[in-house]
C-alpha positions as CSV (number, residue, x, y, z in Angstrom):
1,M,-86.3,88.7,23.0
2,S,-89.0,90.2,25.2
3,G,-92.5,89.7,23.7
4,C,-94.1,91.4,26.7
5,A,-92.7,94.9,26.6
6,Y,-96.2,96.2,25.9
7,L,-97.8,94.8,29.1
8,Q,-99.1,97.3,31.6
9,D,-97.7,97.7,35.1
10,V,-100.8,96.1,36.5
11,Y,-100.2,97.0,40.1
12,S,-101.1,100.1,42.0
13,S,-98.8,101.6,44.5
14,D,-100.2,99.2,47.2
15,G,-99.6,96.1,45.1
16,V,-103.2,95.5,44.3
17,Y,-104.6,95.1,40.8
18,G,-108.3,95.8,40.0
19,S,-111.0,94.2,42.1
20,G,-109.4,91.1,43.5
21,A,-107.8,90.0,40.2
22,D,-104.7,87.8,40.6
23,P,-101.5,89.7,39.8
24,Y,-100.1,88.9,36.3
25,E,-96.5,87.9,35.8
26,K,-95.2,86.8,32.4
27,I,-93.6,83.3,32.6
28,Q,-90.7,83.0,30.3
29,F,-88.6,80.0,29.4
30,A,-84.8,80.0,29.3
31,G,-84.4,78.1,26.0
32,E,-86.2,76.8,23.0
33,K,-88.1,74.1,24.9
34,A,-89.7,74.4,28.3
35,T,-88.1,72.3,31.1
36,G,-90.4,70.2,33.2
37,A,-90.3,72.8,36.0
38,E,-91.0,75.6,33.5
39,R,-93.9,73.7,32.0
40,A,-95.4,73.0,35.5
41,A,-95.1,76.7,36.5
42,C,-96.8,77.7,33.3
43,E,-99.7,75.3,33.7
44,S,-100.1,76.0,37.4
45,A,-100.5,79.7,36.5
46,G,-103.3,78.8,34.1
47,G,-101.2,79.0,30.9
48,R,-100.5,76.5,28.2
49,V,-97.2,75.7,26.5
50,A,-97.2,76.2,22.7
51,R,-94.8,77.0,19.9
52,D,-95.4,80.7,19.1
53,G,-93.9,83.2,16.7
54,M,-91.5,82.8,13.7
55,R,-88.8,81.2,15.9
56,G,-91.2,78.5,16.9
57,W,-89.8,78.3,20.4
58,E,-92.1,77.1,23.2
59,Q,-93.8,79.9,25.1
60,C,-96.1,80.0,28.1
61,I,-99.3,81.5,26.7
62,Q,-101.3,82.9,29.6
63,P,-104.9,84.1,29.5
64,F,-105.8,87.5,30.9
65,E,-108.6,87.8,33.4
66,D,-110.1,90.8,31.6
67,A,-110.1,89.1,28.1
68,G,-112.8,90.5,25.9
69,K,-113.7,93.4,28.1
70,A,-114.7,96.5,26.3
71,C,-111.9,99.1,26.4
72,A,-110.9,102.5,25.0
73,D,-107.2,102.4,25.9
74,N,-104.4,100.0,27.0
75,A,-104.8,101.5,30.5
76,D,-108.2,99.7,30.7
77,C,-106.6,96.3,30.2
78,I,-104.0,94.0,31.8
79,G,-102.5,93.6,28.3
80,Q,-103.5,95.7,25.3
81,C,-106.8,97.2,24.1
82,R,-107.1,95.7,20.6
83,L,-109.1,95.5,17.4
84,S,-108.5,92.2,15.6
85,L,-108.2,92.3,11.8
86,G,-111.3,90.1,11.6
87,D,-113.3,93.0,12.9
88,D,-114.5,95.7,10.5
89,M,-111.2,97.6,10.5
90,P,-111.8,101.3,10.8
91,E,-109.4,103.9,9.5
92,A,-106.6,104.9,11.9
93,G,-107.7,107.8,14.1
94,K,-111.4,106.9,14.0
95,P,-113.3,106.6,17.3
96,V,-113.7,102.9,18.3
97,T,-114.2,100.6,21.2
98,G,-111.8,97.7,21.5
99,K,-111.6,94.5,23.5
100,C,-108.9,93.6,26.0
101,Q,-106.6,91.0,24.4
102,A,-107.3,87.4,25.3
103,T,-103.7,86.1,26.1
104,D,-100.2,87.5,26.6
105,S,-99.0,86.3,23.2
106,P,-97.7,89.3,21.3
107,F,-98.1,87.6,17.9
108,G,-100.9,88.1,15.4
109,C,-102.4,90.9,13.3
110,Y,-104.3,93.7,15.1
111,A,-104.6,97.4,15.7
112,T,-104.5,98.8,19.2
113,V,-106.9,101.4,20.6
114,E,-105.4,104.5,22.2
115,N,-107.6,107.2,23.8
116,G,-110.7,105.6,22.1
117,R,-109.2,105.8,18.6
118,A,-107.8,103.1,16.3
119,T,-104.1,102.9,15.5
120,P,-102.7,101.6,12.2
121,A,-102.9,97.8,12.0
122,L,-99.8,95.7,12.3
123,C,-98.8,92.0,12.2
124,V,-96.3,90.7,14.7
125,D,-94.6,87.3,14.3
């Protein structure tokens, strides 16, 4: 199960992302629970270990450096450009400004923003 298929290729051809941002690499655990080494790797990367999603397996939830930045498309973010369902949810196709997602968890209810327009909302668990 790959909860990170939506993540952008955050490197340019020379291996540099943005203006000095650390490169992002998803940390995944081999089983239901993190080993001591996996937990240490997660925490040293600034992540936290938490049970996430319907399966309830432990995941390394890592924050994105551009969390909350205004965006018009996924290309503007390390992760996705999103509208959360707590926001005043516009009709799909309407012009909007989103925010770069806070963490690499794929779970939750949200709409993405593509080319400055809202997509239909969905819930992932």
